[in-house]
C-alpha positions as CSV (number, residue, x, y, z in Angstrom):
1,Y,0.0,0.0,0.0
2,H,1.3,3.5,-0.9
3,Y,0.2,6.4,1.2
4,P,-1.4,9.3,-0.7
5,T,1.0,12.2,-1.4
6,I,0.3,14.9,1.3
7,T,2.3,18.0,1.8
8,C,3.7,17.9,5.3
9,S,6.5,19.3,7.3
10,K,9.9,17.6,7.9
11,E,8.8,16.6,11.4
12,E,5.6,15.0,10.1
13,R,7.5,13.0,7.4
14,E,9.9,11.8,10.1
15,L,7.0,10.9,12.3
16,Q,5.4,8.9,9.5
17,R,8.6,7.0,8.9
18,V,9.0,6.3,12.6
19,L,5.3,5.2,12.9
20,E,5.7,2.8,10.0
21,L,8.8,1.2,11.6
22,S,7.0,1.1,15.0
23,M,3.8,-0.5,13.6
24,K,5.9,-3.2,11.8
25,E,7.5,-4.0,15.2
26,Q,4.0,-4.0,16.9
27,E,5.6,-2.2,19.9
28,P,6.9,1.2,20.7
29,S,10.2,1.5,19.0
30,S,13.4,3.3,20.0
31,H,12.9,5.3,16.8
32,A,9.5,6.7,18.1
33,S,11.0,7.4,21.4
34,A,14.0,9.2,19.8
35,W,11.7,11.2,17.6
36,L,9.5,12.2,20.5
37,Q,12.5,13.2,22.6
38,T,13.7,15.4,19.9
39,R,10.3,17.0,19.3
40,L,9.7,17.5,23.0
41,R,13.1,19.1,23.4
42,T,12.6,21.3,20.4
43,L,9.2,22.4,21.7
44,K,10.6,22.7,25.2
45,L,8.0,20.4,26.6
46,D,8.7,18.7,30.0
47,V,7.2,15.3,29.2
48,D,9.0,11.9,29.5
49,A,9.3,10.7,25.9
50,G,9.3,7.0,27.0
51,V,6.0,7.5,28.9
52,L,4.5,9.4,26.0
53,T,5.6,6.7,23.5
54,Q,3.8,4.1,25.7
55,V,0.7,6.3,25.9
56,L,0.6,6.9,22.2
57,H,0.8,3.1,21.5
58,E,-1.5,1.9,24.4
59,V,-4.4,4.4,24.1
60,H,-6.9,3.8,21.3
61,P,-6.6,6.5,18.6
62,D,-10.1,7.7,19.3
63,E,-9.2,8.4,22.9
64,L,-6.1,10.3,22.1
65,E,-8.1,13.4,21.3
66,N,-9.7,13.2,24.8
67,E,-7.6,15.6,26.9
68,E,-8.8,14.0,30.2
69,V,-7.7,10.5,29.1
70,L,-4.3,11.9,28.1
71,K,-3.9,13.6,31.5
72,M,-4.8,10.4,33.3
73,W,-2.3,8.4,31.3
74,L,0.4,11.0,31.8
75,G,-0.2,11.3,35.5
76,L,-1.5,14.8,35.4
77,S,-4.3,16.2,37.5
78,E,-7.6,17.4,36.1
79,E,-6.6,21.0,36.8
80,D,-3.4,20.7,34.7
81,V,-3.5,22.1,31.2
82,L,-1.9,20.2,28.4
83,P,0.4,22.5,26.4
84,E,-0.8,23.2,22.9
85,D,2.4,21.9,21.4
86,L,1.9,18.6,23.2
87,R,-1.6,18.3,21.9
88,N,-0.3,18.9,18.4
89,V,2.3,16.2,18.7
90,V,-0.3,13.8,20.0
91,A,-2.7,14.8,17.2
92,S,-0.1,14.2,14.5
93,F,0.7,10.8,15.9
94,R,-3.0,9.9,16.2
95,Q,-3.6,10.9,12.5
96,L,-0.8,8.7,11.3
97,R,-2.1,5.8,13.5
98,L,-5.5,6.1,11.9
99,L,-4.0,6.2,8.4
100,E,-2.1,3.1,9.2
101,Q,-5.2,1.3,10.5
102,Y,-7.1,2.4,7.4
103,A,-4.3,1.2,5.1
104,N,-4.1,-2.2,6.9
105,A,-7.9,-2.6,6.6
106,A,-7.7,-1.8,2.9
107,D,-4.9,-4.3,2.4
108,K,-6.9,-7.0,4.1
109,R,-10.0,-6.3,2.0
110,A,-7.8,-6.3,-1.2
111,S,-6.2,-9.6,-0.3
112,S,-9.4,-11.3,0.6
113,S,-11.2,-10.2,-2.6
114,S,-8.3,-11.5,-4.7
115,S,-8.4,-14.9,-3.0
């Protein structure tokens, strides 16, 4: 399956590459952790990249847009505010996970119809 051509930033292209590697491994990869560490440092966000990697892989994509769920998984209180940059990193990762799931479903349909 080939992803549609989408104009995206260097960071988003790197995230897509990392996500593809990670999904092949079926577990959070050191690549994803390294990408997140770099993005968090660049954005000056005080979040543990290892924890965020686990959260991004454990939480269902539909739940990743729920700020309360993210706060719970990250060990934050209800009163804490998630930084906008962190929400953007999570949103980018969520979108790519959903694209990956869609692509996998399409591949399964195509292979079952050709059988």
